[in-house]
C-alpha positions in Angstrom: -12.2 17.9 79.6 -11.5 14.3 78.7 -12.3 11.1 80.5 -8.6 10.8 81.3 -8.6 14.3 82.8 -11.1 13.0 85.3 -9.1 9.9 86.1 -10.6 7.6 83.4 -8.9 5.5 80.8 -9.9 7.2 77.5 -9.7 10.5 75.6 -13.5 11.0 75.2 -14.1 14.7 75.3 -16.9 16.4 77.2 -18.0 20.0 77.5 -19.9 21.6 80.4 -20.6 25.0 81.8 -20.0 24.1 85.4 -17.9 21.8 87.4 -21.0 19.9 88.7 -22.3 19.5 85.1 -18.9 18.1 84.1 -19.0 15.6 87.0 -22.5 14.4 85.9 -21.4 14.0 82.3 -18.2 12.2 83.4 -20.3 9.7 85.4 -22.7 9.2 82.5 -19.8 8.5 80.3 -18.2 6.0 82.7 -21.5 4.2 83.1 -21.8 3.8 79.3 -18.2 3.3 78.3 -16.4 1.9 81.3 -19.1 0.1 83.4 -16.3 -1.9 85.1 -15.2 1.3 86.9 -18.6 2.1 88.4 -18.3 -0.1 91.5 -14.9 1.3 92.4 -16.1 4.9 92.0 -19.2 4.3 94.1 -17.2 2.6 96.8 -14.4 5.0 97.2 -13.3 5.7 100.8 -13.7 9.3 102.0 -9.9 9.6 101.6 -9.9 8.3 98.1 -12.8 10.6 97.2 -11.0 13.6 98.6 -7.9 12.8 96.7 -9.9 12.4 93.5 -11.7 15.7 94.1 -8.4 17.5 94.6 -7.1 16.2 91.2 -10.4 17.0 89.5 -10.5 20.5 90.9 -7.0 21.1 89.5 -7.9 19.6 86.1 -11.1 21.8 85.9 -9.1 24.9 86.8 -6.6 24.1 84.0 -9.2 23.2 81.4 -9.7 25.6 78.5 -13.0 27.5 78.7 -15.3 27.3 75.7 -16.0 30.6 74.2 -19.7 31.6 74.2 -21.3 32.2 70.8 -21.7 35.9 70.0 -25.2 37.3 70.7 -27.3 38.1 67.7 -27.2 41.8 68.4 -23.4 42.0 68.4 -21.9 42.4 64.9 -19.2 39.9 64.1 -15.9 41.2 62.9 -15.2 40.6 59.2 
């Protein structure tokens, strides 16, 4: 997913295995790259938070899944 997929202003890409991990990475990115947004995020009303969550859930569901690396005991096709 990108920062923009999560409601942010840029195309920084992040990869995570779970929705919760992605939210943590997204917040870390916002704090580092867009600190001016932190106050607004932390002070969302319950309605704003629910609306953001609805959009985030849809973006997560639509995001491509990263393929797992093959296990060492599984031969790779030539």
